[in-house]
PDB file of N, CA, C and O in Angstrom, chain B, residues numbered from 101:
ATOM      1  N   MET B 101     -13.688  20.348 -23.941  1.00  0.00           N
ATOM      2  CA  MET B 101     -13.247  18.986 -23.258  1.00  0.00           C
ATOM      3  C   MET B 101     -13.827  17.493 -23.440  1.00  0.00           C
ATOM      4  O   MET B 101     -15.054  17.397 -23.392  1.00  0.00           O
ATOM      5  N   ASP B 102     -13.192  16.499 -23.613  1.00  0.00           N
ATOM      6  CA  ASP B 102     -14.071  15.311 -23.803  1.00  0.00           C
ATOM      7  C   ASP B 102     -14.203  14.748 -22.357  1.00  0.00           C
ATOM      8  O   ASP B 102     -13.839  15.442 -21.408  1.00  0.00           O
ATOM      9  N   GLU B 103     -14.821  13.256 -22.138  1.00  0.00           N
ATOM     10  CA  GLU B 103     -15.151  12.645 -21.011  1.00  0.00           C
ATOM     11  C   GLU B 103     -14.175  11.926 -20.327  1.00  0.00           C
ATOM     12  O   GLU B 103     -14.207  11.658 -19.126  1.00  0.00           O
ATOM     13  N   LEU B 104     -12.602  11.373 -21.769  1.00  0.00           N
ATOM     14  CA  LEU B 104     -11.814  11.388 -20.924  1.00  0.00           C
ATOM     15  C   LEU B 104     -11.028  12.404 -20.114  1.00  0.00           C
ATOM     16  O   LEU B 104     -10.531  12.255 -18.997  1.00  0.00           O
ATOM     17  N   ASP B 105     -11.018  13.413 -20.866  1.00  0.00           N
ATOM     18  CA  ASP B 105     -10.341  14.768 -20.003  1.00  0.00           C
ATOM     19  C   ASP B 105     -10.879  15.087 -18.827  1.00  0.00           C
ATOM     20  O   ASP B 105     -10.161  15.575 -17.954  1.00  0.00           O
ATOM     21  N   LEU B 106     -12.293  14.852 -18.603  1.00  0.00           N
ATOM     22  CA  LEU B 106     -13.296  15.526 -17.654  1.00  0.00           C
ATOM     23  C   LEU B 106     -12.616  14.338 -16.315  1.00  0.00           C
ATOM     24  O   LEU B 106     -12.278  14.847 -15.246  1.00  0.00           O
ATOM     25  N   PHE B 107     -12.461  12.662 -16.523  1.00  0.00           N
ATOM     26  CA  PHE B 107     -12.465  11.935 -15.790  1.00  0.00           C
ATOM     27  C   PHE B 107     -11.241  11.964 -15.207  1.00  0.00           C
ATOM     28  O   PHE B 107     -11.130  11.780 -13.995  1.00  0.00           O
ATOM     29  N   PHE B 108     -10.199  12.193 -15.988  1.00  0.00           N
ATOM     30  CA  PHE B 108      -8.706  12.625 -15.489  1.00  0.00           C
ATOM     31  C   PHE B 108      -8.565  13.529 -14.743  1.00  0.00           C
ATOM     32  O   PHE B 108      -7.774  13.418 -13.806  1.00  0.00           O
ATOM     33  N   ASN B 109      -9.264  14.636 -14.936  1.00  0.00           N
ATOM     34  CA  ASN B 109      -9.525  16.019 -13.915  1.00  0.00           C
ATOM     35  C   ASN B 109      -9.982  15.295 -12.654  1.00  0.00           C
ATOM     36  O   ASN B 109      -9.497  15.339 -11.523  1.00  0.00           O
ATOM     37  N   TYR B 110     -10.822  14.753 -13.025  1.00  0.00           N
ATOM     38  CA  TYR B 110     -11.576  14.392 -11.739  1.00  0.00           C
ATOM     39  C   TYR B 110     -10.770  13.043 -10.769  1.00  0.00           C
ATOM     40  O   TYR B 110     -11.143  12.362  -9.813  1.00  0.00           O
ATOM     41  N   LEU B 111      -9.719  13.094 -11.452  1.00  0.00           N
ATOM     42  CA  LEU B 111      -9.119  11.588 -10.368  1.00  0.00           C
ATOM     43  C   LEU B 111      -8.149  12.393  -9.489  1.00  0.00           C
ATOM     44  O   LEU B 111      -7.942  12.389  -8.275  1.00  0.00           O
ATOM     45  N   VAL B 112      -7.388  13.397 -10.982  1.00  0.00           N
ATOM     46  CA  VAL B 112      -6.129  14.362 -10.167  1.00  0.00           C
ATOM     47  C   VAL B 112      -6.257  15.046  -9.410  1.00  0.00           C
ATOM     48  O   VAL B 112      -5.315  15.351  -8.678  1.00  0.00           O
ATOM     49  N   SER B 113      -7.616  15.627  -9.259  1.00  0.00           N
ATOM     50  CA  SER B 113      -8.557  16.665  -8.313  1.00  0.00           C
ATOM     51  C   SER B 113      -8.313  15.629  -7.097  1.00  0.00           C
ATOM     52  O   SER B 113      -7.185  15.542  -6.611  1.00  0.00           O
ATOM     53  N   ASN B 114      -9.330  14.884  -6.635  1.00  0.00           N
ATOM     54  CA  ASN B 114      -9.530  13.614  -5.490  1.00  0.00           C
ATOM     55  C   ASN B 114      -8.038  13.102  -5.346  1.00  0.00           C
ATOM     56  O   ASN B 114      -7.801  12.874  -4.160  1.00  0.00           O
ATOM     57  N   LEU B 115      -7.201  12.907  -5.984  1.00  0.00           N
ATOM     58  CA  LEU B 115      -5.935  12.399  -5.311  1.00  0.00           C
ATOM     59  C   LEU B 115      -5.076  13.959  -4.663  1.00  0.00           C
ATOM     60  O   LEU B 115      -4.138  14.117  -3.881  1.00  0.00           O
ATOM     61  N   ASP B 116      -5.677  14.614  -5.201  1.00  0.00           N
ATOM     62  CA  ASP B 116      -4.636  15.979  -4.772  1.00  0.00           C
ATOM     63  C   ASP B 116      -5.416  16.570  -3.447  1.00  0.00           C
ATOM     64  O   ASP B 116      -4.753  17.232  -2.649  1.00  0.00           O
ATOM     65  N   SER B 117      -6.670  16.365  -3.229  1.00  0.00           N
ATOM     66  CA  SER B 117      -7.378  16.130  -1.961  1.00  0.00           C
ATOM     67  C   SER B 117      -7.170  14.991  -0.975  1.00  0.00           C
ATOM     68  O   SER B 117      -7.016  15.212   0.226  1.00  0.00           O
ATOM     69  N   VAL B 118      -7.169  13.897  -1.445  1.00  0.00           N
ATOM     70  CA  VAL B 118      -6.649  13.015  -0.754  1.00  0.00           C
ATOM     71  C   VAL B 118      -5.088  13.567   0.258  1.00  0.00           C
ATOM     72  O   VAL B 118      -4.976  13.449   1.478  1.00  0.00           O
ATOM     73  N   SER B 119      -4.042  14.160  -0.695  1.00  0.00           N
ATOM     74  CA  SER B 119      -2.890  14.286  -0.081  1.00  0.00           C
ATOM     75  C   SER B 119      -3.176  15.344   0.705  1.00  0.00           C
ATOM     76  O   SER B 119      -2.901  15.141   1.887  1.00  0.00           O
ATOM     77  N   ARG B 120      -3.651  16.443   0.451  1.00  0.00           N
ATOM     78  CA  ARG B 120      -3.658  17.686   1.329  1.00  0.00           C
ATOM     79  C   ARG B 120      -4.574  17.494   2.551  1.00  0.00           C
ATOM     80  O   ARG B 120      -4.043  17.652   3.650  1.00  0.00           O
ATOM     81  N   LYS B 121      -6.090  17.122   2.497  1.00  0.00           N
ATOM     82  CA  LYS B 121      -7.187  16.947   3.350  1.00  0.00           C
ATOM     83  C   LYS B 121      -7.163  15.731   4.212  1.00  0.00           C
ATOM     84  O   LYS B 121      -7.033  15.860   5.429  1.00  0.00           O
ATOM     85  N   ARG B 122      -7.270  14.660   3.704  1.00  0.00           N
ATOM     86  CA  ARG B 122      -7.871  13.578   4.090  1.00  0.00           C
ATOM     87  C   ARG B 122      -6.793  12.334   4.093  1.00  0.00           C
ATOM     88  O   ARG B 122      -5.726  12.505   3.502  1.00  0.00           O
ATOM     89  N   ARG B 123      -6.989  11.421   4.575  1.00  0.00           N
ATOM     90  CA  ARG B 123      -5.976   9.997   3.994  1.00  0.00           C
ATOM     91  C   ARG B 123      -7.003   9.192   3.390  1.00  0.00           C
ATOM     92  O   ARG B 123      -6.500   8.252   2.775  1.00  0.00           O
ATOM     93  N   PHE B 124      -8.362   9.219   3.335  1.00  0.00           N
ATOM     94  CA  PHE B 124      -9.183   8.311   2.377  1.00  0.00           C
ATOM     95  C   PHE B 124     -10.460   9.337   1.839  1.00  0.00           C
ATOM     96  O   PHE B 124     -10.853  10.427   2.253  1.00  0.00           O
ATOM     97  N   ILE B 125     -10.915   8.439   0.702  1.00  0.00           N
ATOM     98  CA  ILE B 125     -12.015   9.172   0.053  1.00  0.00           C
ATOM     99  C   ILE B 125     -12.805   8.273  -0.720  1.00  0.00           C
ATOM    100  O   ILE B 125     -12.189   7.893  -1.716  1.00  0.00           O
ATOM    101  N   GLU B 126     -13.684   7.910  -0.639  1.00  0.00           N
ATOM    102  CA  GLU B 126     -14.754   7.049  -1.386  1.00  0.00           C
ATOM    103  C   GLU B 126     -16.059   7.569  -2.226  1.00  0.00           C
ATOM    104  O   GLU B 126     -17.068   8.095  -1.756  1.00  0.00           O
ATOM    105  N   GLU B 127     -15.813   7.326  -3.379  1.00  0.00           N
ATOM    106  CA  GLU B 127     -16.762   7.988  -4.355  1.00  0.00           C
ATOM    107  C   GLU B 127     -17.506   6.512  -5.254  1.00  0.00           C
ATOM    108  O   GLU B 127     -16.812   5.623  -5.748  1.00  0.00           O
ATOM    109  N   THR B 128     -18.747   6.539  -5.290  1.00  0.00           N
ATOM    110  CA  THR B 128     -19.005   5.848  -6.031  1.00  0.00           C
ATOM    111  C   THR B 128     -20.193   6.765  -7.685  1.00  0.00           C
ATOM    112  O   THR B 128     -21.246   7.402  -7.714  1.00  0.00           O
ATOM    113  N   LEU B 129     -19.669   6.517  -8.237  1.00  0.00           N
ATOM    114  CA  LEU B 129     -20.495   6.525  -9.808  1.00  0.00           C
ATOM    115  C   LEU B 129     -21.185   5.658 -10.544  1.00  0.00           C
ATOM    116  O   LEU B 129     -20.834   4.501 -10.778  1.00  0.00           O
ATOM    117  N   LYS B 130     -22.373   6.297 -11.000  1.00  0.00           N
ATOM    118  CA  LYS B 130     -23.626   5.081 -11.583  1.00  0.00           C
ATOM    119  C   LYS B 130     -23.038   5.695 -13.280  1.00  0.00           C
ATOM    120  O   LYS B 130     -22.890   6.886 -13.553  1.00  0.00           O
ATOM    121  N   ILE B 131     -22.818   4.689 -14.104  1.00  0.00           N
ATOM    122  CA  ILE B 131     -22.468   4.909 -15.321  1.00  0.00           C
ATOM    123  C   ILE B 131     -23.111   4.071 -16.373  1.00  0.00           C
ATOM    124  O   ILE B 131     -23.768   3.199 -15.804  1.00  0.00           O
ATOM    125  N   THR B 132     -23.201   3.964 -17.742  1.00  0.00           N
ATOM    126  CA  THR B 132     -24.145   3.224 -18.494  1.00  0.00           C
ATOM    127  C   THR B 132     -23.928   1.789 -18.463  1.00  0.00           C
ATOM    128  O   THR B 132     -24.593   1.075 -19.214  1.00  0.00           O
ATOM    129  N   THR B 133     -23.055   1.284 -17.665  1.00  0.00           N
ATOM    130  CA  THR B 133     -22.263   0.140 -17.962  1.00  0.00           C
ATOM    131  C   THR B 133     -22.703  -0.441 -16.694  1.00  0.00           C
ATOM    132  O   THR B 133     -22.745  -1.652 -16.914  1.00  0.00           O
ATOM    133  N   GLY B 134     -22.979  -0.271 -15.741  1.00  0.00           N
ATOM    134  CA  GLY B 134     -22.859  -0.770 -14.104  1.00  0.00           C
ATOM    135  C   GLY B 134     -22.572   0.806 -13.107  1.00  0.00           C
ATOM    136  O   GLY B 134     -22.998   1.926 -13.389  1.00  0.00           O
ATOM    137  N   ILE B 135     -21.943   0.509 -12.220  1.00  0.00           N
ATOM    138  CA  ILE B 135     -21.049   1.053 -10.859  1.00  0.00           C
ATOM    139  C   ILE B 135     -19.837   1.109 -11.352  1.00  0.00           C
ATOM    140  O   ILE B 135     -19.395   0.244 -12.109  1.00  0.00           O
ATOM    141  N   LEU B 136     -19.002   2.421 -10.861  1.00  0.00           N
ATOM    142  CA  LEU B 136     -17.847   2.714 -10.687  1.00  0.00           C
ATOM    143  C   LEU B 136     -17.651   2.653  -9.183  1.00  0.00           C
ATOM    144  O   LEU B 136     -18.676   3.082  -8.654  1.00  0.00           O
ATOM    145  N   GLN B 137     -16.923   2.362  -8.458  1.00  0.00           N
ATOM    146  CA  GLN B 137     -16.565   2.879  -7.383  1.00  0.00           C
ATOM    147  C   GLN B 137     -14.782   3.270  -7.765  1.00  0.00           C
ATOM    148  O   GLN B 137     -13.938   2.800  -8.529  1.00  0.00           O
ATOM    149  N   LEU B 138     -14.827   4.385  -6.751  1.00  0.00           N
ATOM    150  CA  LEU B 138     -13.411   4.482  -6.684  1.00  0.00           C
ATOM    151  C   LEU B 138     -12.971   4.956  -5.016  1.00  0.00           C
ATOM    152  O   LEU B 138     -13.614   5.655  -4.232  1.00  0.00           O
ATOM    153  N   ASN B 139     -11.620   4.279  -4.834  1.00  0.00           N
ATOM    154  CA  ASN B 139     -11.289   4.549  -3.426  1.00  0.00           C
ATOM    155  C   ASN B 139     -10.087   5.500  -3.458  1.00  0.00           C
ATOM    156  O   ASN B 139      -9.054   4.993  -3.896  1.00  0.00           O
ATOM    157  N   PHE B 140     -10.025   6.790  -3.076  1.00  0.00           N
ATOM    158  CA  PHE B 140      -8.313   7.090  -3.239  1.00  0.00           C
ATOM    159  C   PHE B 140      -7.660   6.971  -1.610  1.00  0.00           C
ATOM    160  O   PHE B 140      -8.559   6.748  -0.799  1.00  0.00           O
ATOM    161  N   ASN B 141      -6.494   7.060  -1.087  1.00  0.00           N
ATOM    162  CA  ASN B 141      -5.927   6.686  -0.319  1.00  0.00           C
ATOM    163  C   ASN B 141      -4.571   7.457  -0.508  1.00  0.00           C
ATOM    164  O   ASN B 141      -4.106   8.047  -1.483  1.00  0.00           O
ATOM    165  N   ARG B 142      -4.047   7.222   0.907  1.00  0.00           N
ATOM    166  CA  ARG B 142      -2.533   7.914   0.891  1.00  0.00           C
ATOM    167  C   ARG B 142      -1.887   7.089   2.137  1.00  0.00           C
ATOM    168  O   ARG B 142      -2.258   7.191   3.306  1.00  0.00           O
ATOM    169  N   ARG B 143      -0.869   6.270   1.661  1.00  0.00           N
ATOM    170  CA  ARG B 143      -0.114   5.340   2.373  1.00  0.00           C
ATOM    171  C   ARG B 143       1.265   5.467   2.351  1.00  0.00           C
ATOM    172  O   ARG B 143       1.804   5.413   1.246  1.00  0.00           O
ATOM    173  N   LEU B 144       1.965   5.629   3.355  1.00  0.00           N
ATOM    174  CA  LEU B 144       3.756   5.756   3.415  1.00  0.00           C
ATOM    175  C   LEU B 144       3.912   7.027   2.068  1.00  0.00           C
ATOM    176  O   LEU B 144       4.430   6.907   0.958  1.00  0.00           O
ATOM    177  N   GLU B 145       3.459   7.829   2.498  1.00  0.00           N
ATOM    178  CA  GLU B 145       3.391   9.363   1.682  1.00  0.00           C
ATOM    179  C   GLU B 145       3.518   9.200   0.150  1.00  0.00           C
ATOM    180  O   GLU B 145       4.293   9.805  -0.590  1.00  0.00           O
ATOM    181  N   ASN B 146       2.199   7.845  -0.326  1.00  0.00           N
ATOM    182  CA  ASN B 146       1.933   7.814  -1.838  1.00  0.00           C
ATOM    183  C   ASN B 146       0.810   8.135  -1.700  1.00  0.00           C
ATOM    184  O   ASN B 146       0.327   8.113  -0.568  1.00  0.00           O
ATOM    185  N   ASN B 147      -0.032   8.574  -2.917  1.00  0.00           N
ATOM    186  CA  ASN B 147      -1.336   8.540  -3.353  1.00  0.00           C
ATOM    187  C   ASN B 147      -1.469   7.535  -4.324  1.00  0.00           C
ATOM    188  O   ASN B 147      -0.599   7.147  -5.105  1.00  0.00           O
ATOM    189  N   TYR B 148      -3.096   6.985  -4.170  1.00  0.00           N
ATOM    190  CA  TYR B 148      -3.610   6.110  -5.186  1.00  0.00           C
ATOM    191  C   TYR B 148      -4.855   6.110  -5.256  1.00  0.00           C
ATOM    192  O   TYR B 148      -5.528   6.610  -4.354  1.00  0.00           O
ATOM    193  N   VAL B 149      -5.499   5.453  -6.528  1.00  0.00           N
ATOM    194  CA  VAL B 149      -6.438   5.652  -6.441  1.00  0.00           C
ATOM    195  C   VAL B 149      -6.810   3.790  -6.651  1.00  0.00           C
ATOM    196  O   VAL B 149      -5.829   3.291  -7.203  1.00  0.00           O
ATOM    197  N   GLN B 150      -7.650   2.963  -6.435  1.00  0.00           N
ATOM    198  CA  GLN B 150      -8.411   2.053  -6.523  1.00  0.00           C
ATOM    199  C   GLN B 150      -9.540   1.829  -7.465  1.00  0.00           C
ATOM    200  O   GLN B 150     -10.622   2.088  -6.939  1.00  0.00           O
ATOM    201  N   ILE B 151      -9.618   1.415  -8.730  1.00  0.00           N
ATOM    202  CA  ILE B 151     -10.933   1.227  -9.534  1.00  0.00           C
ATOM    203  C   ILE B 151     -12.041  -0.261  -9.451  1.00  0.00           C
ATOM    204  O   ILE B 151     -11.762  -1.459  -9.400  1.00  0.00           O
ATOM    205  N   MET B 152     -12.598   0.045  -9.457  1.00  0.00           N
ATOM    206  CA  MET B 152     -13.938  -1.200  -9.300  1.00  0.00           C
ATOM    207  C   MET B 152     -14.665  -1.082 -10.118  1.00  0.00           C
ATOM    208  O   MET B 152     -14.758   0.100 -10.450  1.00  0.00           O
ATOM    209  N   HIS B 153     -15.515  -1.979 -10.871  1.00  0.00           N
ATOM    210  CA  HIS B 153     -16.390  -1.798 -11.707  1.00  0.00           C
ATOM    211  C   HIS B 153     -17.382  -2.518 -12.006  1.00  0.00           C
ATOM    212  O   HIS B 153     -17.141  -3.110 -13.059  1.00  0.00           O
ATOM    213  N   THR B 154     -18.762  -2.854 -11.443  1.00  0.00           N
ATOM    214  CA  THR B 154     -20.037  -3.720 -11.458  1.00  0.00           C
ATOM    215  C   THR B 154     -20.773  -3.462 -12.412  1.00  0.00           C
ATOM    216  O   THR B 154     -21.510  -2.476 -12.405  1.00  0.00           O
ATOM    217  N   PRO B 155     -20.689  -4.465 -13.594  1.00  0.00           N
ATOM    218  CA  PRO B 155     -21.671  -4.880 -14.327  1.00  0.00           C
ATOM    219  C   PRO B 155     -22.863  -4.422 -13.832  1.00  0.00           C
ATOM    220  O   PRO B 155     -23.245  -4.333 -12.665  1.00  0.00           O
ATOM    221  N   LYS B 156     -23.590  -4.046 -15.220  1.00  0.00           N
ATOM    222  CA  LYS B 156     -25.446  -4.197 -14.730  1.00  0.00           C
ATOM    223  C   LYS B 156     -25.296  -5.235 -14.687  1.00  0.00           C
ATOM    224  O   LYS B 156     -24.664  -5.375 -13.640  1.00  0.00           O
ATOM    225  N   LYS B 157     -25.512  -6.732 -15.361  1.00  0.00           N
ATOM    226  CA  LYS B 157     -25.657  -7.647 -15.379  1.00  0.00           C
ATOM    227  C   LYS B 157     -25.690  -8.482 -13.727  1.00  0.00           C
ATOM    228  O   LYS B 157     -26.615  -9.136 -13.246  1.00  0.00           O
ATOM    229  N   LEU B 158     -24.656  -8.247 -13.269  1.00  0.00           N
ATOM    230  CA  LEU B 158     -24.419  -8.473 -11.705  1.00  0.00           C
ATOM    231  C   LEU B 158     -25.138  -7.550 -10.841  1.00  0.00           C
ATOM    232  O   LEU B 158     -25.667  -8.173  -9.921  1.00  0.00           O
ATOM    233  N   MET B 159     -25.372  -6.203 -10.787  1.00  0.00           N
ATOM    234  CA  MET B 159     -26.479  -5.714  -9.944  1.00  0.00           C
ATOM    235  C   MET B 159     -27.366  -6.406  -9.933  1.00  0.00           C
ATOM    236  O   MET B 159     -27.741  -7.073 -10.898  1.00  0.00           O
ATOM    237  N   VAL B 160     -28.109  -6.368  -8.321  1.00  0.00           N
ATOM    238  CA  VAL B 160     -29.247  -7.200  -8.201  1.00  0.00           C
ATOM    239  C   VAL B 160     -30.354  -5.939  -8.015  1.00  0.00           C
ATOM    240  O   VAL B 160     -31.551  -6.185  -7.867  1.00  0.00           O
TER     241      VAL B 160
END
């Protein structure tokens, strides 16, 4: 499995967890280019993920 497959599986797993267990999950991942923040949420019977990237040059 390559990194993209692993990341996709990670997203699907957390979306599934939101639909079954919780209504909101917030994850922060440190990557080589900065920080990746993932917010998993469930509203009106729909699951979604919000992805935000903060580049290293903007980090203090």
